C-alpha positions, 0 to 999 in steps of 0.5 A, spaced: 350 674 507 343 673 506 339 667 503 333 667 500 327 663 503 324 658 499 318 655 501 316 649 497 311 646 502 305 651 501 302 652 495 297 657 497 303 662 498 306 660 491 300 661 487 298 668 491 305 670 489 304 669 482 298 672 482 301 679 485 307 678 480 302 678 474 298 684 477 304 688 478 306 687 471 300 688 468 299 695 472 307 697 470 304 695 463 298 700 463 303 705 467 308 706 461 303 708 456 300 713 460 306 716 462 308 716 455 302 719 453 303 725 458 310 726 456 307 731 450 303 735 455 306 741 458 306 741 466 302 747 467 296 743 463 298 737 467 297 740 474 290 743 472 288 736 469 290 733 476 288 738 480 281 739 477 280 733 473 279 736 467 281 733 460 287 736 456 283 741 452 278 744 457 285 745 462 288 749 456 282 753 455 282 754 463 290 757 463 288 761 457 282 764 460 286 765 467 292 769 463 286 773 459 284 775 466 291 777 469 293 781 463 286 785 464 287 786 471 294 788 470 292 793 464 286 796 469 291 797 475 297 800 470 292 805 467 286 807 471 288 806 479 292 812 480 286 816 482 290 821 486 293 826 481 298 831 484 294 838 484 297 844 481 300 849 486 297 856 485 301 862 486 298 863 493 300 857 495 307 858 493 307 864 497 304 861 503 310 856 503 315 861 502 313 865 508 314 858 512 320 856 510 326 856 515 333 857 513 338 852 514 343 856 517 338 857 523 338 850 525 
């Protein structure tokens, strides 16, 4: 069994231990409201706030700006990126293709 070691003779250690316990309890008390406050903030906004150090409102606007840019780039790529349009075959081209065709039976 483990026994707790009690040091009654050293007052400095006891005083330092009490100060440490007091500081630790204050830190926990400070963290609790912050966690409760951040629970209403979406995770993506929390990530941007943590990454860039921006306040909540600016982080939300940053995400909105990113979404608008992503949608704009997607629309541009969808409608305007097909620069290679298929060419129409002329009757002369069709004749040339038919002349060079090899029948499947001869293979």
